[in-house]
N, C-alpha and C positions, 0 to 999 in steps of 0.2 A: 798381260799375263792373266787376265781374268777370263779364262776360257771356260766353257760349259762343263768340262770334265773335272774342274777343281771342286773339292768339297768346301762348303762354307767353313771359315776359320773356327767358329764355335763348335763344329762337329769333329774337329781333328783331335787326336790324342796328343799328348805332350810330345811324344817321339815323332809323330808325323809332322807336327808344326815345326819342331826344331830342325828336322831334316829339310823341309821345304825352305825354312829361313836360311839354312846354310847354303842351299843352292842359289837363292836370291843374292846373298852376300857375295858369293863367288862371281856371279854374273855382273853385279855392279862393280866389283873390284877390277874385273877384267876390262871394263870400259868399252866393251864391244856391243853394247845394246843401244838401240835407237833411243833418242830422247823421250819420246812419248811412252815407249815401253818401259824405259827406266823409271819414269814417274809412276806408272801403274804398278810395277813390281815393288817399288819403294813403298808405296801405300800398303800393298799386301804384306810386305815385310814388317811394317810398323804394326799392323794388326796381329801378325803372327807373334811378334815380340811381346805385345801386351797379353796375348793369350797364354804364352809360355809363362810369363811372370805371374799371371793369375793362377795357373795350374800349380806352379811351384808354391805359391802362398797357401793355396788350399791344402797341398800335401804337408806343408810345414805345420799348419793348424791341426791336421789330423794326427801328426806325430806328437804334438804337444798334448793332445787329448789321451793318447794311449801309453804315455810314459808310466812305467811301473815303479813304485817305490817300495821300501822295505816293509811298510805297513799297508801294502795294497796299492791299488791304482791311485795315482796322483796326477795332477796337471802341473807340468813344469814347462818353461820355455825350452824349445828345442835348441840344441847347440850343434852347429855344423862346422865348428872350428877344427 
C-alpha cells in the first residue's frame, strides 16, 4: 500500500491519518488482502496510529496551556472525562 500517491505520514493531519487508519483496519479485518500487502498496510497502520497519538498528545498539551482560571490564565491538566 505504499504507492507514490500517498502522503508521508508526518505530513498528514490528524483527520487524514485517522481516516486512512480506519480504511486499513477495515481491509485487515475483512481478511481479503494478500499476505505481502497485509504486512505493508499493517506497517503503515502502525505509523498512522503513532502519528495520531502524537497529534492528540500535542493537542492535549496545548489545551493545558490555555486553561483560563478565575485569576487569569493558569496551567492545569486537561480533563477529558
